[in-house]
C-alpha positions as CSV (number, residue, x, y, z in Angstrom):
1,M,-16.6,21.1,4.8
2,K,-13.0,20.1,4.9
3,R,-11.8,17.2,2.7
4,V,-8.4,15.5,2.6
5,F,-7.5,13.1,-0.2
6,L,-4.6,10.9,0.8
7,I,-3.3,8.7,-2.1
8,V,-0.8,6.0,-1.4
9,L,1.3,5.1,-4.4
10,D,1.9,1.6,-3.2
11,S,5.7,0.9,-3.2
12,V,6.9,4.2,-4.9
13,G,10.0,4.7,-2.8
14,I,12.4,7.5,-3.6
15,G,15.8,6.1,-2.6
16,E,17.5,3.8,0.0
17,M,17.3,4.7,3.6
18,P,20.5,4.7,5.7
19,D,19.7,1.2,7.1
20,A,18.8,-0.3,3.7
21,A,21.8,-2.7,3.8
22,Q,20.4,-4.4,6.8
23,Y,17.4,-5.4,4.6
24,G,19.5,-6.3,1.6
25,D,18.3,-3.2,-0.3
26,Q,21.4,-1.1,-0.8
27,G,21.2,0.9,-4.0
28,S,17.4,0.7,-4.3
29,N,15.6,3.6,-5.8
30,T,12.2,2.8,-7.2
31,L,11.3,6.2,-8.6
32,A,14.7,6.5,-10.3
33,A,14.3,3.0,-11.8
34,A,11.0,3.9,-13.3
35,A,12.3,7.3,-14.5
36,S,14.9,5.4,-16.6
37,S,12.2,4.2,-18.9
38,E,11.1,6.1,-22.1
39,Y,7.5,5.7,-20.9
40,F,8.0,7.7,-17.8
41,S,6.4,11.2,-17.9
42,M,5.3,13.1,-14.7
43,P,5.1,16.8,-15.6
44,N,2.2,17.5,-13.4
45,M,3.7,16.1,-10.2
46,Q,7.0,17.7,-11.2
47,A,5.2,21.0,-11.2
48,L,3.9,20.2,-7.7
49,G,7.5,19.6,-6.4
50,L,8.0,15.8,-6.6
51,F,11.6,16.2,-8.0
52,N,12.3,19.0,-5.5
53,I,12.2,16.5,-2.6
54,D,15.5,15.9,-0.8
55,G,17.6,13.3,-2.6
56,V,15.4,13.0,-5.7
57,T,17.6,13.7,-8.7
58,C,16.1,11.6,-11.5
59,R,14.4,14.6,-13.0
60,P,14.9,18.4,-12.6
61,G,13.0,20.1,-9.8
62,A,10.4,22.7,-10.6
63,E,11.7,26.3,-10.5
64,H,8.5,27.4,-8.7
65,P,6.8,24.3,-7.2
66,K,3.0,24.6,-6.8
67,G,2.9,22.3,-3.8
68,A,4.5,21.5,-0.5
69,F,6.8,18.4,-0.2
70,A,8.9,16.3,2.1
71,R,11.0,13.1,2.2
72,M,9.5,10.6,4.7
73,T,11.6,8.2,6.8
74,E,10.1,4.9,7.9
75,R,10.7,4.7,11.7
76,S,9.2,1.2,12.1
77,K,11.2,-1.9,11.6
78,G,10.1,-3.4,8.3
79,K,9.3,-2.7,4.7
80,D,5.9,-4.2,4.1
81,T,2.5,-2.8,3.2
82,T,0.8,-3.3,6.6
83,I,3.6,-1.7,8.7
84,G,3.9,1.2,6.2
85,H,0.2,2.0,6.2
86,W,0.0,1.6,10.0
87,E,2.9,4.1,10.4
88,I,1.2,6.6,8.1
89,A,-1.9,6.3,10.4
90,G,0.2,6.8,13.5
91,I,1.4,3.4,14.8
92,D,5.1,2.6,15.1
93,S,6.2,-1.1,14.8
94,P,9.4,-1.7,16.8
95,K,9.9,-5.1,15.3
96,P,9.0,-6.5,11.9
97,L,6.1,-8.8,11.4
98,P,7.0,-12.5,11.1
99,T,8.1,-13.9,7.7
100,Y,8.6,-17.5,6.6
101,P,11.4,-18.0,4.1
102,E,11.4,-21.7,4.8
103,G,7.6,-22.1,4.8
104,F,5.1,-22.3,7.7
105,P,5.6,-24.8,10.6
106,A,4.1,-28.2,10.0
107,S,2.2,-28.0,13.3
108,L,0.4,-24.8,12.1
109,L,-0.5,-26.3,8.8
110,E,-1.8,-29.5,10.4
111,K,-4.3,-27.4,12.5
112,F,-5.3,-25.5,9.3
113,S,-5.9,-28.7,7.4
114,S,-7.9,-30.2,10.3
115,R,-10.1,-27.1,10.4
116,T,-10.6,-26.8,6.6
117,G,-10.7,-30.5,5.8
118,R,-8.3,-30.0,2.9
119,R,-4.7,-31.0,2.4
120,V,-2.1,-28.2,1.9
121,I,0.5,-28.2,-1.0
122,C,3.5,-25.9,-1.8
123,N,4.2,-24.1,1.5
124,K,7.1,-22.1,0.1
125,P,7.8,-18.5,-0.8
126,Y,6.5,-18.1,-4.4
127,S,5.5,-15.7,-7.1
128,G,1.7,-15.6,-7.2
129,T,1.6,-16.3,-11.0
130,E,4.2,-19.0,-10.9
131,V,2.7,-20.9,-8.0
132,I,-0.5,-21.6,-9.9
133,K,1.5,-22.7,-12.9
134,E,3.4,-25.2,-10.8
135,Y,0.7,-26.3,-8.4
136,G,-2.6,-25.4,-10.1
137,K,-3.0,-28.8,-11.9
138,E,-2.5,-30.8,-8.7
139,H,-4.9,-28.5,-6.9
140,V,-7.7,-28.9,-9.5
141,E,-7.2,-32.7,-9.5
142,T,-7.1,-33.2,-5.7
143,G,-8.7,-30.2,-4.1
144,A,-5.7,-29.5,-1.9
145,L,-5.2,-25.8,-1.1
146,I,-2.1,-24.0,-2.4
147,V,-0.6,-22.2,0.6
148,Y,2.4,-20.0,-0.1
149,T,4.2,-16.9,1.2
150,S,6.6,-14.3,0.0
151,A,9.3,-12.0,1.5
152,D,6.3,-10.1,3.1
153,S,4.5,-11.2,6.2
154,V,1.7,-13.0,4.4
155,F,-0.1,-16.3,4.4
156,Q,-1.6,-16.7,0.9
157,I,-4.2,-19.3,-0.2
158,A,-4.7,-19.9,-3.9
159,A,-7.6,-22.0,-5.2
160,H,-9.5,-22.4,-8.5
161,E,-13.0,-20.8,-8.3
162,S,-14.6,-24.0,-9.7
163,V,-12.9,-26.2,-7.1
164,V,-13.3,-23.8,-4.1
165,P,-16.0,-21.2,-4.5
166,V,-14.8,-17.7,-3.6
167,E,-16.9,-17.4,-0.4
168,E,-15.6,-20.8,0.8
169,L,-12.0,-19.6,0.1
170,Y,-12.8,-16.5,2.2
171,Q,-13.9,-18.8,5.1
172,Y,-10.6,-20.7,4.9
173,C,-8.8,-17.4,5.1
174,E,-10.8,-16.5,8.2
175,I,-9.8,-19.8,9.8
176,A,-6.1,-19.1,9.0
177,R,-6.5,-15.6,10.4
178,E,-7.8,-17.1,13.7
179,L,-4.8,-19.5,13.8
180,L,-2.1,-17.0,13.0
181,T,-1.8,-15.3,16.4
182,G,1.1,-14.8,18.9
183,E,4.4,-15.5,17.3
184,H,2.7,-16.3,14.0
185,S,0.8,-13.0,13.7
186,V,1.4,-12.4,10.0
187,G,0.3,-9.1,8.7
188,R,-2.1,-10.4,6.1
189,V,-3.9,-13.6,5.1
190,I,-4.7,-13.3,1.4
191,A,-7.2,-15.1,-0.7
192,R,-5.9,-15.7,-4.2
193,P,-8.6,-17.2,-6.4
194,F,-7.9,-18.1,-10.0
195,T,-9.7,-19.6,-13.1
196,G,-8.8,-21.2,-16.4
197,T,-7.5,-24.6,-17.5
198,Y,-4.1,-26.1,-17.3
199,P,-1.6,-24.6,-18.2
200,D,-3.4,-21.3,-18.7
201,F,-4.5,-20.4,-15.2
202,T,-5.3,-16.7,-14.5
203,R,-5.7,-14.9,-11.2
204,T,-9.1,-13.2,-10.8
205,S,-10.0,-9.8,-9.2
206,N,-11.6,-11.6,-6.2
207,R,-8.5,-11.3,-4.1
208,H,-9.3,-10.4,-0.5
209,D,-6.9,-9.5,2.3
210,F,-7.6,-10.5,5.9
211,S,-5.4,-8.2,8.0
212,L,-4.1,-8.2,11.5
213,L,-5.9,-5.6,13.6
214,P,-3.8,-2.5,14.2
215,P,-2.3,-2.9,17.7
216,G,-3.2,0.7,18.8
217,V,-5.2,3.7,18.0
218,T,-4.9,5.0,14.5
219,M,-5.7,8.3,12.7
220,L,-8.7,6.5,11.2
221,D,-10.1,5.6,14.6
222,Q,-9.7,9.1,15.8
223,L,-11.3,10.7,12.8
224,S,-14.3,8.3,12.7
225,N,-14.8,8.6,16.5
226,A,-14.9,12.4,16.1
227,G,-17.8,12.0,13.7
228,L,-15.8,12.6,10.5
229,D,-16.1,10.5,7.3
230,V,-13.3,8.0,6.6
231,I,-13.7,6.7,3.1
232,A,-11.4,3.9,2.0
233,V,-10.6,3.2,-1.7
234,G,-8.7,0.1,-2.8
235,K,-7.2,-2.2,-0.2
236,I,-7.2,0.4,2.6
237,N,-10.2,-1.3,4.3
238,D,-8.4,-4.7,4.2
239,I,-5.1,-3.3,5.6
240,F,-6.9,-1.8,8.6
241,A,-9.3,-4.8,9.0
242,G,-12.2,-2.3,8.5
243,R,-11.5,-0.5,11.8
244,G,-12.1,3.3,11.8
245,I,-13.6,3.3,8.3
246,T,-17.1,4.6,7.6
247,Q,-17.4,3.7,4.0
248,F,-15.3,1.7,1.6
249,T,-15.0,0.4,-2.0
250,R,-12.6,-2.1,-3.4
251,T,-11.0,-1.7,-6.8
252,S,-9.5,-3.9,-9.5
253,G,-6.4,-1.7,-9.9
254,N,-4.9,1.7,-10.4
255,S,-7.3,2.8,-13.2
256,E,-10.4,2.1,-11.2
257,G,-8.8,3.6,-8.0
258,L,-8.1,6.8,-9.8
259,A,-11.6,6.9,-11.3
260,Q,-13.2,6.3,-7.8
261,T,-11.0,9.0,-6.3
262,L,-12.0,11.5,-9.0
263,E,-15.7,10.7,-8.3
264,W,-15.2,11.4,-4.6
265,T,-13.7,14.8,-5.4
266,K,-17.2,15.6,-6.8
267,K,-19.1,14.5,-3.7
268,D,-19.9,16.2,-0.4
269,F,-18.3,14.7,2.7
270,H,-16.4,16.0,5.7
271,G,-13.2,14.0,6.4
272,L,-10.7,11.8,4.8
273,C,-10.7,9.8,1.5
274,F,-7.8,7.3,1.9
275,V,-6.7,5.6,-1.3
276,N,-4.3,2.8,-2.2
277,L,-3.1,2.3,-5.8
278,V,-1.8,-1.2,-5.7
279,D,-0.6,-2.0,-9.2
280,F,2.8,-0.4,-8.7
281,D,3.6,-3.1,-6.1
282,M,1.5,-6.1,-7.3
283,L,2.0,-5.9,-11.0
284,Y,5.2,-4.0,-11.6
285,G,7.6,-4.0,-8.6
286,H,7.3,-7.6,-7.7
287,R,7.7,-8.6,-11.4
288,N,10.6,-6.4,-12.1
289,D,8.6,-4.6,-14.8
290,V,10.3,-1.2,-15.2
291,E,8.3,-0.2,-18.2
292,G,5.0,-1.1,-16.6
293,Y,6.0,0.8,-13.5
294,A,6.8,3.9,-15.6
295,K,3.5,3.6,-17.5
296,G,1.6,3.4,-14.2
297,L,3.3,6.5,-12.8
298,T,2.5,8.3,-16.1
299,E,-1.2,7.3,-15.7
300,V,-1.3,8.7,-12.2
301,D,0.3,11.9,-13.4
302,Q,-2.2,12.4,-16.1
303,A,-5.0,12.1,-13.5
304,V,-3.5,14.9,-11.4
305,P,-5.1,17.9,-13.3
306,G,-8.6,16.5,-12.9
307,L,-8.1,15.9,-9.2
308,L,-6.7,19.4,-8.7
309,E,-9.6,21.0,-10.7
310,N,-12.2,19.5,-8.4
311,L,-10.5,20.6,-5.1
312,R,-12.5,23.1,-3.0
313,E,-11.1,26.0,-1.0
314,E,-10.4,23.9,2.1
315,D,-9.3,20.7,0.4
316,L,-5.9,19.0,0.6
317,L,-4.6,16.5,-1.9
318,M,-1.7,14.3,-0.7
319,F,0.5,11.7,-2.4
320,T,2.8,9.4,-0.5
321,A,4.0,5.7,-0.4
322,D,4.4,2.9,2.1
323,H,7.8,1.4,1.1
324,G,9.8,0.8,-2.1
325,C,9.9,-2.1,-4.6
326,D,12.6,-1.3,-7.0
327,P,11.8,-3.0,-10.3
328,S,15.4,-2.8,-11.6
329,T,17.2,-4.8,-8.9
330,L,17.7,-8.6,-8.9
331,S,15.3,-8.8,-5.9
332,T,11.6,-8.9,-6.5
333,D,10.9,-8.0,-2.9
334,H,10.0,-4.7,-1.2
335,S,12.9,-2.3,-0.6
336,R,13.7,-0.2,2.4
337,E,13.4,3.3,1.0
338,Y,12.4,6.8,1.8
339,T,8.9,7.8,0.5
340,P,7.6,11.1,-0.9
341,W,5.0,13.3,0.7
342,L,3.5,15.8,-1.8
343,I,0.7,18.2,-0.7
344,A,-1.4,20.4,-3.0
345,G,-4.5,22.5,-2.6
346,P,-5.7,26.1,-2.6
347,G,-4.5,26.7,0.9
348,V,-1.1,25.1,0.6
349,R,2.1,27.2,0.8
350,K,3.7,26.9,-2.6
351,G,7.3,25.6,-2.6
352,A,7.3,24.7,1.1
353,N,10.1,22.2,1.5
354,L,9.7,20.3,4.8
355,G,13.0,18.5,4.3
356,T,13.5,15.0,5.6
357,L,11.0,14.0,8.3
358,P,11.5,11.3,10.9
359,S,8.3,9.3,10.5
360,F,5.5,8.5,8.2
361,A,3.3,9.2,11.2
362,D,3.7,12.9,10.6
363,I,1.2,12.5,7.8
364,G,-1.5,11.2,10.2
365,A,-0.7,13.8,12.8
366,T,-1.0,16.6,10.3
367,I,-4.4,15.3,9.0
368,L,-5.7,15.1,12.6
369,D,-4.5,18.7,13.2
370,Y,-6.2,19.9,10.0
371,F,-9.5,18.5,11.3
372,N,-8.9,19.9,14.9
373,V,-8.9,16.4,16.3
374,K,-6.8,16.0,19.4
375,Q,-3.9,13.8,18.5
376,E,-3.5,10.4,20.3
377,I,-1.0,8.9,17.8
378,T,2.7,9.2,17.3
379,G,4.0,11.7,14.8
380,I,4.4,15.5,14.6
381,S,1.9,17.8,12.8
382,R,3.5,19.8,10.0
383,L,0.3,21.8,9.3
384,K,1.8,25.2,10.1
385,D,4.6,24.5,7.6
386,I,2.2,23.4,4.9
387,L,-0.5,26.0,5.0
388,K,-0.3,29.6,3.8
389,K,0.4,32.0,6.6
């Protein structure tokens, strides 16, 4: 049985791409920002070759790296979670998903209110924690839904769980997903439930993403259609709208995601375990929390020995990212950055430097090649460069 563990360190970019200025992201380097903190410690991933990747200079490279590694270029136009994950799975996006810096059109919200029977308040780009501080009291008093967005292609609905039960909030999100089509096909509709009393409102772990269906065949589709297991941990199932996934589990954050992944390394399956660790993006990058980001990366690094110990002879362990979110810049938005690709396992050629690759899709192509599944996605397999001769 072959197993591949693909772990996406959500937003862990490794330096600005050549077109970063077009996105307002010149100078961004998420990994280097985290490495500036005294809480940053990644000796295990350093040993695998993380700091040997092209352009990564925030720590010394390993003299004899134990893994293979590459710097990945995002070929799609955009810098959000959905487009990044889609490209990893083999879909190029020639234009970015729509964003709403001025809020959503009144005509769209009128249709949404008519379908839900509830008024809408806010309708602006907002921090998720700040929006419930500003609008939570009015929502509780009136029952109006807090609709907001961000720099990403998202339509977010915040509601207090005592005012709008979670399942009802999910139904409202499904209505929004039905309405957001054509030119308004946002990447994700996100349920953002919260609890507490004014002014001490707190978001709960009952967040749920309702994603746009991938516009083409993905690596996940091909693997599951070939009879292989596709296990999703974290928000992977949400990002791909459940398509191509044979089993999934949601998580409350990085710690639970790492624990779930470790458990899967102890189980028998034949296929892919696809993991997203969301805290880097949600808790640290968007809140400009350099220390939190550094501590999060240190936690992941400390989990690496346990993951490696449980790898079997034909297993591969991969780390990558979907975009950047530099916590040290004035912006709290995602950043247009290169991402890492770090590969380990008994069969991996130690110290194999694949250089700078042209697309995240090379990851998906390589995984399909590893399972001998004929490739129908974009990307180039790098399997021959990764495995021992």
